[in-house]
Each structure stands twice: as structure tokens, then as C-alpha cells.
N, C-alpha and C positions, 0 to 999 in steps of 0.2 A: 401625549403623540405618540399611535400606535406601531410596533414594530409588524411588516410585514413580511408574513411565512418565507423561510429559503423556500429556491427551487430543491428536488432530489439532485443532488451531485452526481456529475455525471465520469462511469465507471472510469478505472486511466484506461491509454489506448496499450498498455504495455504491463511487466512487471519493472521495469525501466524507467517506463516513465510515471508510473507508484512514488518510487525511489525516490528520486529524481521531487517530488511534488513535495513529500514529507519533510527532505532535506530543507527544504525551502519556508517551509511550515516553521519547522523548532528550529531555525534559527527567526524566522518573525516571533514567533513564542516564548524566545530567550531572546529576545532585543527589550523587548516589555517594553514595545514603543504602540503596543495595539489598541488600541480604546476597548473601555472593558469590555462593552456593547457589541466587542467581535473575535472578543474569548474563546464565549463557550462554542459558536458553530467552524471555526478552525478547528478548537477542540476535539470536536465533535467530526470534522475532515479529516484529521487527521487520523481518528478512531476507525472510519472507512477504508482508510488510504494502506493503514495499518492490516484490515480483518482480509481487505482485501489481497495485499502481499505473502500473509502466511496459507493464504485457500490458494493462494498458484503457486506454491513453495510444495505445498501434502500435494497438489495434483501431479506434478512432476516428481515430488519421491517416491509413490505408491508408483507411475509409469516407472521411474527407476529398477523400481524393485522386481517390478514385474521380469522388465531386460532381463537382470538378473536371472530372475530365474529358468527362464526360458535359455539360459545360456546366449543372449543374446551379444551381451558384453564380455569378448575375449580382451585378455591385456591390452593396456592402454599403450605399451610399448614398441613406440613404430620400431 
């Protein structure tokens, strides 16, 4: 029996969604209950989600730096 290639995984709707998916995936991986055939696919999905999160955080970090440089962020005390 040959395994069909899995379709490309959809990008998460948001950073929060990606983190939630990662947490669920990690729980499944740590449980030891996944069939061997699914382990690699789930690991790859986790790597995709992690890459997405890192990219989003980098973009946001750059935006904050720009705001700081422009003086757009003044004291956070209200």
C-alpha cells in the first residue's frame, strides 16, 4: 500500500491560532499515541507552524523598532 502525498498545510488564521495548533500537536506527539506513519507528518506540520510564528514575531518586532525610532511610542504609563 502506497501512501498518498499529503496536501500542503493551510497557513494558520492568526498567530494565536498557530500557537494553539502547536500546543495541540505537541500534546499528541508527547502522548506517544500517534501511529508511526503519522509522526513525521505531524513533526513537519509543527515545524511549519513554528516557522510561521517566528516570522510573525520578527515582523512585529521590526514594526515596534520603527515606531520606537519615529518616537511613536511614548511612555506606557497612563
